[in-house]
All heavy atoms as TSV, in Angstrom:
chain	resi	resn	atom	element	x	y	z
A	1	MET	N	N	-5.538	8.092	1.609
A	1	MET	CA	C	-5.352	9.156	2.489
A	1	MET	C	C	-4.715	8.622	3.667
A	1	MET	O	O	-5.084	7.535	4.125
A	1	MET	CB	C	-6.783	9.671	2.804
A	1	MET	CG	C	-6.775	10.943	3.530
A	1	MET	SD	S	-8.351	11.683	3.331
A	1	MET	CE	C	-8.790	11.968	5.107
A	2	SER	N	N	-3.927	9.485	4.283
A	2	SER	CA	C	-3.142	9.077	5.485
A	2	SER	C	C	-3.379	10.219	6.437
A	2	SER	O	O	-3.604	11.294	6.120
A	2	SER	CB	C	-1.724	8.824	5.166
A	2	SER	OG	O	-0.913	8.486	6.404
A	3	GLN	N	N	-3.116	9.880	7.742
A	3	GLN	CA	C	-3.265	10.842	8.778
A	3	GLN	C	C	-2.032	10.621	9.649
A	3	GLN	O	O	-1.758	9.544	9.998
A	3	GLN	CB	C	-4.585	10.748	9.622
A	3	GLN	CG	C	-4.768	11.783	10.634
A	3	GLN	CD	C	-6.139	11.629	11.348
A	3	GLN	OE1	O	-6.894	11.005	10.845
A	3	GLN	NE2	N	-6.218	12.457	12.385
A	4	SER	N	N	-1.429	11.773	10.142
A	4	SER	CA	C	-0.353	11.623	11.103
A	4	SER	C	C	-0.316	12.988	11.985
A	4	SER	O	O	-0.966	13.925	11.670
A	4	SER	CB	C	0.965	11.502	10.418
A	4	SER	OG	O	1.171	12.654	9.587
A	5	HIS	N	N	0.357	12.831	13.119
A	5	HIS	CA	C	0.485	13.970	13.941
A	5	HIS	C	C	1.466	14.972	13.369
A	5	HIS	O	O	2.526	14.706	12.918
A	5	HIS	CB	C	0.998	13.562	15.325
A	5	HIS	CG	C	0.096	12.682	16.047
A	5	HIS	ND1	N	-1.009	13.097	16.619
A	5	HIS	CD2	C	0.242	11.256	16.230
A	5	HIS	CE1	C	-1.633	11.911	17.205
A	5	HIS	NE2	N	-0.908	10.907	16.942
A	6	ALA	N	N	0.957	16.341	13.422
A	6	ALA	CA	C	1.817	17.344	12.805
A	6	ALA	C	C	3.226	17.563	13.504
A	6	ALA	O	O	4.116	18.007	12.851
A	6	ALA	CB	C	0.978	18.689	12.773
A	7	ASP	N	N	3.309	17.135	14.816
A	7	ASP	CA	C	4.585	17.402	15.541
A	7	ASP	C	C	5.548	16.242	15.313
A	7	ASP	O	O	6.602	16.270	15.953
A	7	ASP	CB	C	4.336	17.681	16.930
A	7	ASP	CG	C	3.557	16.628	17.683
A	7	ASP	OD1	O	2.911	15.737	17.020
A	7	ASP	OD2	O	3.375	16.555	18.899
A	8	LEU	N	N	5.219	15.214	14.609
A	8	LEU	CA	C	6.182	14.116	14.431
A	8	LEU	C	C	6.899	14.229	13.106
A	8	LEU	O	O	6.301	14.786	12.181
A	8	LEU	CB	C	5.424	12.765	14.427
A	8	LEU	CG	C	4.711	12.377	15.761
A	8	LEU	CD1	C	3.937	11.083	15.637
A	8	LEU	CD2	C	5.715	12.297	16.883
A	9	GLY	N	N	8.116	13.666	13.045
A	9	GLY	CA	C	8.833	13.806	11.820
A	9	GLY	C	C	8.367	12.755	10.805
A	9	GLY	O	O	7.538	11.933	11.040
A	10	ALA	N	N	8.986	12.779	9.617
A	10	ALA	CA	C	8.620	11.889	8.516
A	10	ALA	C	C	8.787	10.408	8.859
A	10	ALA	O	O	8.069	9.626	8.349
A	10	ALA	CB	C	9.331	12.260	7.230
A	11	GLU	N	N	9.803	10.146	9.648
A	11	GLU	CA	C	10.117	8.752	10.062
A	11	GLU	C	C	8.944	8.142	10.851
A	11	GLU	O	O	8.827	6.885	10.831
A	11	GLU	CB	C	11.415	8.603	10.815
A	11	GLU	CG	C	12.577	9.193	10.199
A	11	GLU	CD	C	12.670	10.709	10.375
A	11	GLU	OE1	O	12.275	11.215	11.427
A	11	GLU	OE2	O	13.213	11.420	9.444
A	12	GLN	N	N	8.200	8.982	11.548
A	12	GLN	CA	C	7.150	8.467	12.449
A	12	GLN	C	C	5.745	8.749	11.918
A	12	GLN	O	O	4.712	8.432	12.558
A	12	GLN	CB	C	7.330	9.095	13.842
A	12	GLN	CG	C	8.599	8.737	14.468
A	12	GLN	CD	C	8.939	9.658	15.679
A	12	GLN	OE1	O	8.596	10.859	15.663
A	12	GLN	NE2	N	9.355	9.133	16.768
A	13	ALA	N	N	5.608	9.221	10.731
A	13	ALA	CA	C	4.348	9.668	10.103
A	13	ALA	C	C	3.617	8.348	9.626
A	13	ALA	O	O	4.319	7.520	8.986
A	13	ALA	CB	C	4.574	10.640	9.064
A	14	GLY	N	N	2.370	8.317	9.829
A	14	GLY	CA	C	1.589	7.276	9.195
A	14	GLY	C	C	1.686	5.958	9.975
A	14	GLY	O	O	2.608	5.617	10.677
A	15	SER	N	N	0.587	5.210	9.893
A	15	SER	CA	C	0.589	3.934	10.485
A	15	SER	C	C	1.128	2.844	9.425
A	15	SER	O	O	1.397	3.230	8.313
A	15	SER	CB	C	-0.873	3.473	10.801
A	15	SER	OG	O	-1.536	3.305	9.648
A	16	ARG	N	N	1.379	1.673	9.965
A	16	ARG	CA	C	1.981	0.530	9.042
A	16	ARG	C	C	0.916	0.250	7.978
A	16	ARG	O	O	1.318	0.101	6.787
A	16	ARG	CB	C	2.197	-0.707	9.901
A	16	ARG	CG	C	2.656	-1.815	9.108
A	16	ARG	CD	C	4.127	-1.657	8.616
A	16	ARG	NE	N	4.488	-2.683	7.756
A	16	ARG	CZ	C	4.974	-2.482	6.458
A	16	ARG	NH1	N	5.222	-1.356	5.990
A	16	ARG	NH2	N	5.296	-3.602	5.746
A	17	GLY	N	N	-0.356	0.276	8.278
A	17	GLY	CA	C	-1.369	0.065	7.267
A	17	GLY	C	C	-1.425	1.167	6.207
A	17	GLY	O	O	-1.503	0.807	5.069
A	18	ASP	N	N	-1.164	2.335	6.490
A	18	ASP	CA	C	-1.072	3.458	5.529
A	18	ASP	C	C	0.266	3.187	4.611
A	18	ASP	O	O	0.045	3.449	3.491
A	18	ASP	CB	C	-0.914	4.826	6.203
A	18	ASP	CG	C	-2.154	5.267	6.837
A	18	ASP	OD1	O	-3.230	4.821	6.601
A	18	ASP	OD2	O	-2.138	6.171	7.806
A	19	LEU	N	N	1.257	2.775	5.204
A	19	LEU	CA	C	2.462	2.511	4.372
A	19	LEU	C	C	2.209	1.293	3.409
A	19	LEU	O	O	2.663	1.414	2.228
A	19	LEU	CB	C	3.684	2.168	5.299
A	19	LEU	CG	C	4.133	3.370	6.176
A	19	LEU	CD1	C	5.288	2.910	7.119
A	19	LEU	CD2	C	4.584	4.528	5.343
A	20	VAL	N	N	1.513	0.281	3.862
A	20	VAL	CA	C	1.287	-0.815	2.986
A	20	VAL	C	C	0.352	-0.355	1.823
A	20	VAL	O	O	0.569	-0.740	0.683
A	20	VAL	CB	C	0.567	-1.980	3.821
A	20	VAL	CG1	C	0.066	-2.970	2.885
A	20	VAL	CG2	C	1.591	-2.593	4.811
A	21	THR	N	N	-0.617	0.467	2.130
A	21	THR	CA	C	-1.563	0.928	1.108
A	21	THR	C	C	-0.778	1.824	0.203
A	21	THR	O	O	-0.972	1.651	-1.055
A	21	THR	CB	C	-2.708	1.775	1.783
A	21	THR	OG1	O	-3.437	0.826	2.599
A	21	THR	CG2	C	-3.650	2.335	0.772
A	22	ALA	N	N	0.201	2.659	0.587
A	22	ALA	CA	C	0.878	3.566	-0.222
A	22	ALA	C	C	1.763	2.711	-1.225
A	22	ALA	O	O	1.897	2.943	-2.337
A	22	ALA	CB	C	1.684	4.533	0.583
A	23	GLU	N	N	2.467	1.593	-0.679
A	23	GLU	CA	C	3.214	0.777	-1.474
A	23	GLU	C	C	2.438	0.078	-2.499
A	23	GLU	O	O	2.882	0.039	-3.696
A	23	GLU	CB	C	3.942	-0.278	-0.567
A	23	GLU	CG	C	4.987	0.243	0.333
A	23	GLU	CD	C	5.506	-0.661	1.294
A	23	GLU	OE1	O	5.045	-1.828	1.336
A	23	GLU	OE2	O	6.387	-0.243	2.157
A	24	ARG	N	N	1.366	-0.457	-2.200
A	24	ARG	CA	C	0.494	-1.170	-3.194
A	24	ARG	C	C	0.007	-0.131	-4.264
A	24	ARG	O	O	-0.089	-0.496	-5.454
A	24	ARG	CB	C	-0.679	-1.797	-2.506
A	24	ARG	CG	C	-0.162	-3.018	-1.603
A	24	ARG	CD	C	-1.276	-3.740	-1.024
A	24	ARG	NE	N	-2.464	-4.233	-1.849
A	24	ARG	CZ	C	-2.503	-5.319	-2.562
A	24	ARG	NH1	N	-1.436	-6.160	-2.472
A	24	ARG	NH2	N	-3.510	-5.593	-3.255
A	25	TYR	N	N	-0.427	1.038	-3.810
A	25	TYR	CA	C	-0.850	1.978	-4.835
A	25	TYR	C	C	0.213	2.441	-5.742
A	25	TYR	O	O	0.080	2.631	-6.936
A	25	TYR	CB	C	-1.416	3.240	-4.073
A	25	TYR	CG	C	-2.063	4.288	-4.957
A	25	TYR	CD1	C	-3.222	4.163	-5.575
A	25	TYR	CD2	C	-1.360	5.614	-5.045
A	25	TYR	CE1	C	-3.761	5.078	-6.374
A	25	TYR	CE2	C	-1.926	6.549	-5.895
A	25	TYR	CZ	C	-3.100	6.319	-6.568
A	25	TYR	OH	O	-3.658	7.281	-7.356
A	26	GLY	N	N	1.501	2.585	-5.180
A	26	GLY	CA	C	2.560	2.999	-5.977
A	26	GLY	C	C	2.966	1.975	-7.127
A	26	GLY	O	O	3.257	2.274	-8.184
A	27	GLU	N	N	2.827	0.661	-6.586
A	27	GLU	CA	C	3.182	-0.448	-7.564
A	27	GLU	C	C	2.134	-0.409	-8.682
A	27	GLU	O	O	2.375	-0.708	-9.818
A	27	GLU	CB	C	3.068	-1.685	-6.804
A	27	GLU	CG	C	4.198	-2.050	-5.928
A	27	GLU	CD	C	3.991	-3.259	-5.009
A	27	GLU	OE1	O	3.114	-4.068	-5.152
A	27	GLU	OE2	O	4.870	-3.441	-4.139
A	28	ARG	N	N	0.809	-0.235	-8.305
A	28	ARG	CA	C	-0.261	-0.138	-9.363
A	28	ARG	C	C	0.043	1.006	-10.345
A	28	ARG	O	O	-0.056	0.746	-11.573
A	28	ARG	CB	C	-1.555	-0.006	-8.630
A	28	ARG	CG	C	-2.685	0.137	-9.696
A	28	ARG	CD	C	-4.054	-0.025	-8.958
A	28	ARG	NE	N	-5.021	-0.234	-9.925
A	28	ARG	CZ	C	-5.976	0.608	-10.289
A	28	ARG	NH1	N	-6.067	1.845	-9.699
A	28	ARG	NH2	N	-6.922	0.493	-11.179
A	29	ILE	N	N	0.447	2.211	-9.836
A	29	ILE	CA	C	0.648	3.292	-10.719
A	29	ILE	C	C	1.809	2.968	-11.724
A	29	ILE	O	O	1.896	3.271	-12.914
A	29	ILE	CB	C	0.937	4.555	-9.943
A	29	ILE	CG1	C	-0.313	4.918	-9.193
A	29	ILE	CG2	C	1.481	5.664	-10.789
A	29	ILE	CD1	C	-1.567	5.265	-10.064
A	30	ALA	N	N	2.965	2.267	-11.159
A	30	ALA	CA	C	4.071	1.926	-11.895
A	30	ALA	C	C	3.653	0.953	-12.991
A	30	ALA	O	O	4.099	1.022	-14.023
A	30	ALA	CB	C	5.162	1.279	-11.059
A	31	ARG	N	N	2.824	-0.062	-12.730
A	31	ARG	CA	C	2.378	-0.994	-13.635
A	31	ARG	C	C	1.548	-0.365	-14.811
A	31	ARG	O	O	1.644	-0.619	-15.924
A	31	ARG	CB	C	1.551	-2.157	-13.019
A	31	ARG	CG	C	2.400	-2.943	-12.304
A	31	ARG	CD	C	1.610	-4.275	-11.873
A	31	ARG	NE	N	2.370	-5.086	-10.953
A	31	ARG	CZ	C	1.934	-5.583	-9.739
A	31	ARG	NH1	N	0.789	-5.193	-9.346
A	31	ARG	NH2	N	2.790	-6.274	-8.962
A	32	LEU	N	N	0.665	0.585	-14.337
A	32	LEU	CA	C	-0.174	1.318	-15.326
A	32	LEU	C	C	0.798	2.107	-16.301
A	32	LEU	O	O	0.545	2.164	-17.524
A	32	LEU	CB	C	-1.257	2.147	-14.649
A	32	LEU	CG	C	-2.405	1.458	-14.069
A	32	LEU	CD1	C	-3.163	2.378	-13.208
A	32	LEU	CD2	C	-3.234	0.884	-15.154
A	33	THR	N	N	1.806	2.807	-15.701
A	33	THR	CA	C	2.605	3.538	-16.564
A	33	THR	C	C	3.479	2.652	-17.460
A	33	THR	O	O	3.556	3.047	-18.676
A	33	THR	CB	C	3.740	4.255	-15.604
A	33	THR	OG1	O	2.908	5.083	-14.741
A	33	THR	CG2	C	4.673	5.132	-16.438
A	34	GLN	N	N	3.800	1.543	-17.126
A	34	GLN	CA	C	4.513	0.565	-17.998
A	34	GLN	C	C	3.589	0.145	-19.235
A	34	GLN	O	O	3.918	0.056	-20.321
A	34	GLN	CB	C	5.000	-0.594	-17.192
A	34	GLN	CG	C	6.210	-0.389	-16.416
A	34	GLN	CD	C	7.453	0.018	-17.278
A	34	GLN	OE1	O	7.637	-0.591	-18.286
A	34	GLN	NE2	N	8.022	1.098	-16.788
A	35	ARG	N	N	2.277	0.007	-18.737
A	35	ARG	CA	C	1.306	-0.384	-19.726
A	35	ARG	C	C	1.157	0.685	-20.798
A	35	ARG	O	O	1.145	0.421	-22.009
A	35	ARG	CB	C	-0.034	-0.631	-19.097
A	35	ARG	CG	C	-1.130	-0.874	-20.050
A	35	ARG	CD	C	-2.435	-1.083	-19.313
A	35	ARG	NE	N	-3.541	-1.204	-20.247
A	35	ARG	CZ	C	-4.803	-1.007	-19.857
A	35	ARG	NH1	N	-5.093	-0.598	-18.655
A	35	ARG	NH2	N	-5.794	-1.088	-20.715
A	36	TRP	N	N	1.129	1.949	-20.347
A	36	TRP	CA	C	0.885	3.078	-21.304
A	36	TRP	C	C	2.168	3.377	-22.167
A	36	TRP	O	O	2.112	3.640	-23.320
A	36	TRP	CB	C	0.479	4.319	-20.631
A	36	TRP	CG	C	-0.877	4.125	-19.985
A	36	TRP	CD1	C	-1.984	3.537	-20.495
A	36	TRP	CD2	C	-1.248	4.697	-18.728
A	36	TRP	NE1	N	-3.015	3.634	-19.688
A	36	TRP	CE2	C	-2.638	4.346	-18.570
A	36	TRP	CE3	C	-0.732	5.415	-17.800
A	36	TRP	CZ2	C	-3.496	4.724	-17.441
A	36	TRP	CZ3	C	-1.452	5.800	-16.673
A	36	TRP	CH2	C	-2.832	5.482	-16.498
A	37	VAL	N	N	3.314	3.241	-21.401
A	37	VAL	CA	C	4.554	3.653	-22.194
A	37	VAL	C	C	5.033	2.490	-23.050
A	37	VAL	O	O	5.503	2.720	-24.238
A	37	VAL	CB	C	5.650	4.009	-21.079
A	37	VAL	CG1	C	7.018	4.223	-21.840
A	37	VAL	CG2	C	5.262	5.271	-20.395
A	38	ASN	N	N	4.969	1.287	-22.609
A	38	ASN	CA	C	5.641	0.218	-23.277
A	38	ASN	C	C	4.723	-0.873	-23.792
A	38	ASN	O	O	5.092	-1.963	-24.280
A	38	ASN	CB	C	6.670	-0.465	-22.434
A	38	ASN	CG	C	7.790	0.394	-22.007
A	38	ASN	OD1	O	8.234	1.175	-22.643
A	38	ASN	ND2	N	8.199	0.230	-20.742
A	39	ALA	N	N	3.320	-0.568	-23.671
A	39	ALA	CA	C	2.366	-1.504	-24.182
A	39	ALA	C	C	2.493	-2.934	-23.421
A	39	ALA	O	O	2.325	-3.922	-24.053
A	39	ALA	CB	C	2.357	-1.700	-25.619
A	40	VAL	N	N	2.859	-2.831	-22.114
A	40	VAL	CA	C	3.038	-4.081	-21.346
A	40	VAL	C	C	1.571	-4.362	-20.913
A	40	VAL	O	O	0.930	-3.536	-20.279
A	40	VAL	CB	C	3.929	-3.778	-20.125
A	40	VAL	CG1	C	3.949	-5.055	-19.314
A	40	VAL	CG2	C	5.327	-3.473	-20.715
A	41	PRO	N	N	1.273	-5.653	-20.958
A	41	PRO	CA	C	-0.113	-5.990	-20.425
A	41	PRO	C	C	-0.229	-5.680	-18.922
A	41	PRO	O	O	0.769	-5.926	-18.269
A	41	PRO	CB	C	-0.168	-7.615	-20.690
A	41	PRO	CG	C	0.852	-7.790	-21.743
A	41	PRO	CD	C	1.903	-6.796	-21.607
A	42	TYR	N	N	-1.358	-5.096	-18.423
A	42	TYR	CA	C	-1.567	-4.828	-17.137
A	42	TYR	C	C	-2.209	-6.021	-16.383
A	42	TYR	O	O	-3.321	-6.464	-16.781
A	42	TYR	CB	C	-2.446	-3.602	-16.981
A	42	TYR	CG	C	-2.798	-3.197	-15.629
A	42	TYR	CD1	C	-1.831	-2.710	-14.797
A	42	TYR	CD2	C	-4.109	-3.422	-15.180
A	42	TYR	CE1	C	-2.202	-2.384	-13.421
A	42	TYR	CE2	C	-4.338	-2.991	-13.835
A	42	TYR	CZ	C	-3.369	-2.536	-12.977
A	42	TYR	OH	O	-3.806	-2.140	-11.708
A	43	ASP	N	N	-1.498	-6.503	-15.287
A	43	ASP	CA	C	-2.076	-7.539	-14.546
A	43	ASP	C	C	-1.986	-7.102	-13.005
A	43	ASP	O	O	-0.927	-6.778	-12.571
A	43	ASP	CB	C	-1.299	-8.811	-14.727
A	43	ASP	CG	C	-1.832	-9.984	-13.987
A	43	ASP	OD1	O	-3.010	-10.016	-13.721
A	43	ASP	OD2	O	-1.078	-10.824	-13.547
A	44	THR	N	N	-3.102	-7.007	-12.399
A	44	THR	CA	C	-3.076	-6.627	-11.017
A	44	THR	C	C	-3.233	-7.701	-10.071
A	44	THR	O	O	-3.887	-8.726	-10.362
A	44	THR	CB	C	-4.244	-5.504	-10.795
A	44	THR	OG1	O	-4.057	-5.068	-9.440
A	44	THR	CG2	C	-5.499	-6.210	-11.010
A	45	SER	N	N	-2.423	-7.731	-8.974
A	45	SER	CA	C	-2.512	-8.811	-8.010
A	45	SER	C	C	-3.792	-8.436	-7.110
A	45	SER	O	O	-3.913	-7.281	-6.743
A	45	SER	CB	C	-1.353	-8.861	-7.323
A	45	SER	OG	O	-1.028	-7.861	-6.550
A	46	ARG	N	N	-4.414	-9.437	-6.704
A	46	ARG	CA	C	-5.553	-9.268	-5.840
A	46	ARG	C	C	-5.411	-10.015	-4.541
A	46	ARG	O	O	-4.791	-11.092	-4.629
A	46	ARG	CB	C	-6.888	-9.756	-6.512
A	46	ARG	CG	C	-7.260	-9.147	-7.656
A	46	ARG	CD	C	-7.827	-7.792	-7.459
A	46	ARG	NE	N	-8.264	-7.192	-8.740
A	46	ARG	CZ	C	-8.479	-5.963	-8.913
A	46	ARG	NH1	N	-8.270	-5.045	-7.927
A	46	ARG	NH2	N	-8.892	-5.427	-10.047
A	47	MET	N	N	-5.664	-9.460	-3.434
A	47	MET	CA	C	-5.589	-10.216	-2.135
A	47	MET	C	C	-6.942	-10.848	-1.921
A	47	MET	O	O	-8.018	-10.368	-2.146
A	47	MET	CB	C	-5.322	-9.141	-0.969
A	47	MET	CG	C	-3.953	-8.579	-1.078
A	47	MET	SD	S	-3.645	-7.426	0.342
A	47	MET	CE	C	-3.411	-8.567	1.521
A	48	THR	N	N	-6.850	-12.091	-1.427
A	48	THR	CA	C	-8.048	-12.774	-1.039
A	48	THR	C	C	-8.558	-12.283	0.249
A	48	THR	O	O	-7.861	-11.509	0.998
A	48	THR	CB	C	-7.779	-14.352	-0.876
A	48	THR	OG1	O	-6.834	-14.502	0.191
A	48	THR	CG2	C	-7.217	-14.947	-2.168
A	49	GLU	N	N	-9.714	-12.638	0.626
A	49	GLU	CA	C	-10.310	-12.201	1.936
A	49	GLU	C	C	-9.498	-12.660	3.040
A	49	GLU	O	O	-9.114	-11.944	4.070
A	49	GLU	CB	C	-11.748	-12.628	2.076
A	49	GLU	CG	C	-12.321	-12.160	3.408
A	49	GLU	CD	C	-13.764	-12.523	3.526
A	49	GLU	OE1	O	-14.394	-12.993	2.586
A	49	GLU	OE2	O	-14.290	-12.305	4.636
A	50	HIS	N	N	-8.982	-13.929	2.916
A	50	HIS	CA	C	-8.086	-14.546	3.900
A	50	HIS	C	C	-6.745	-13.722	4.124
A	50	HIS	O	O	-6.277	-13.498	5.300
A	50	HIS	CB	C	-7.815	-15.956	3.673
A	50	HIS	CG	C	-6.911	-16.640	4.657
A	50	HIS	ND1	N	-7.347	-16.973	5.921
A	50	HIS	CD2	C	-5.640	-17.056	4.526
A	50	HIS	CE1	C	-6.331	-17.520	6.542
A	50	HIS	NE2	N	-5.267	-17.621	5.709
A	51	GLU	N	N	-6.170	-13.414	3.009
A	51	GLU	CA	C	-4.920	-12.601	3.048
A	51	GLU	C	C	-5.149	-11.247	3.652
A	51	GLU	O	O	-4.266	-10.785	4.358
A	51	GLU	CB	C	-4.324	-12.497	1.627
A	51	GLU	CG	C	-3.863	-13.725	1.005
A	51	GLU	CD	C	-3.520	-13.641	-0.485
A	51	GLU	OE1	O	-4.125	-12.871	-1.254
A	51	GLU	OE2	O	-2.565	-14.206	-0.910
A	52	THR	N	N	-6.252	-10.593	3.278
A	52	THR	CA	C	-6.591	-9.296	3.833
A	52	THR	C	C	-6.768	-9.309	5.334
A	52	THR	O	O	-6.286	-8.471	6.102
A	52	THR	CB	C	-7.870	-8.809	3.139
A	52	THR	OG1	O	-7.663	-8.694	1.727
A	52	THR	CG2	C	-8.235	-7.370	3.667
A	53	ARG	N	N	-7.570	-10.292	5.786
A	53	ARG	CA	C	-7.663	-10.480	7.247
A	53	ARG	C	C	-6.402	-10.775	8.017
A	53	ARG	O	O	-6.184	-10.229	9.068
A	53	ARG	CB	C	-8.702	-11.526	7.537
A	53	ARG	CG	C	-10.112	-11.171	7.139
A	53	ARG	CD	C	-11.124	-12.362	7.382
A	53	ARG	NE	N	-12.485	-12.106	6.853
A	53	ARG	CZ	C	-13.464	-11.533	7.639
A	53	ARG	NH1	N	-13.169	-11.209	8.881
A	53	ARG	NH2	N	-14.593	-11.225	7.124
A	54	ALA	N	N	-5.602	-11.569	7.342
A	54	ALA	CA	C	-4.302	-11.962	7.978
A	54	ALA	C	C	-3.420	-10.728	8.060
A	54	ALA	O	O	-2.712	-10.395	9.164
A	54	ALA	CB	C	-3.610	-13.047	7.205
A	55	LEU	N	N	-3.396	-9.908	6.964
A	55	LEU	CA	C	-2.492	-8.631	6.995
A	55	LEU	C	C	-3.089	-7.721	8.026
A	55	LEU	O	O	-2.401	-7.071	8.712
A	55	LEU	CB	C	-2.606	-8.027	5.580
A	55	LEU	CG	C	-1.916	-6.612	5.553
A	55	LEU	CD1	C	-0.420	-6.857	5.750
A	55	LEU	CD2	C	-2.101	-6.046	4.132
A	56	SER	N	N	-4.391	-7.565	8.084
A	56	SER	CA	C	-5.033	-6.601	9.033
A	56	SER	C	C	-4.732	-7.024	10.494
A	56	SER	O	O	-4.496	-6.232	11.328
A	56	SER	CB	C	-6.592	-6.569	8.885
A	56	SER	OG	O	-7.171	-5.782	9.792
A	57	ALA	N	N	-4.790	-8.347	10.763
A	57	ALA	CA	C	-4.479	-8.862	12.161
A	57	ALA	C	C	-3.021	-8.615	12.428
A	57	ALA	O	O	-2.721	-8.270	13.560
A	57	ALA	CB	C	-4.834	-10.375	12.149
A	58	SER	N	N	-2.100	-8.879	11.534
A	58	SER	CA	C	-0.668	-8.595	11.770
A	58	SER	C	C	-0.378	-7.152	11.987
A	58	SER	O	O	0.414	-6.707	12.841
A	58	SER	CB	C	0.159	-9.106	10.687
A	58	SER	OG	O	0.089	-8.282	9.485
A	59	LEU	N	N	-1.085	-6.274	11.338
A	59	LEU	CA	C	-0.941	-4.772	11.512
A	59	LEU	C	C	-1.428	-4.341	12.796
A	59	LEU	O	O	-0.923	-3.438	13.522
A	59	LEU	CB	C	-1.581	-3.940	10.384
A	59	LEU	CG	C	-0.977	-4.193	9.007
A	59	LEU	CD1	C	-1.726	-3.458	7.937
A	59	LEU	CD2	C	0.478	-3.710	9.014
A	60	SER	N	N	-2.607	-4.916	13.250
A	60	SER	CA	C	-3.096	-4.466	14.552
A	60	SER	C	C	-2.321	-4.989	15.699
A	60	SER	O	O	-2.277	-4.389	16.836
A	60	SER	CB	C	-4.605	-4.820	14.640
A	60	SER	OG	O	-4.756	-6.222	14.665
A	61	SER	N	N	-1.722	-6.175	15.625
A	61	SER	CA	C	-0.949	-6.706	16.690
A	61	SER	C	C	0.381	-6.132	16.783
A	61	SER	O	O	1.016	-6.170	17.801
A	61	SER	CB	C	-0.770	-8.259	16.487
A	61	SER	OG	O	-0.033	-8.537	15.261
A	62	SER	N	N	0.904	-5.588	15.701
A	62	SER	CA	C	2.218	-4.884	15.784
A	62	SER	C	C	2.178	-3.406	16.280
A	62	SER	O	O	3.179	-2.749	16.415
A	62	SER	CB	C	2.891	-4.875	14.401
A	62	SER	OG	O	2.281	-4.107	13.486
A	63	SER	N	N	0.999	-2.842	16.472
A	63	SER	CA	C	0.866	-1.531	17.001
A	63	SER	C	C	1.239	-1.311	18.403
A	63	SER	O	O	1.144	-2.148	19.269
A	63	SER	CB	C	-0.648	-0.979	16.776
A	63	SER	OG	O	-0.963	-1.083	15.368
C-alpha cells in the first residue's frame, strides 16, 4: 500500500521506500508466474536484518 498527495503528478507520487517495495513485489509476482507457466523452480531472495536496516537508513537520509 502506498500513499501520495492527490495534487502531485505520477512522477512525484510515493516515497522511495514505496517504490522499492513495489519493485520487489513485482519481481516476486514475475518469478511466481514463471514457476506456474514454465515449471521454473521458485527461489526468493531474502534480505538480512543488516541489509534491511542499511536500506532503511539510506532511504531516510535521501528524503
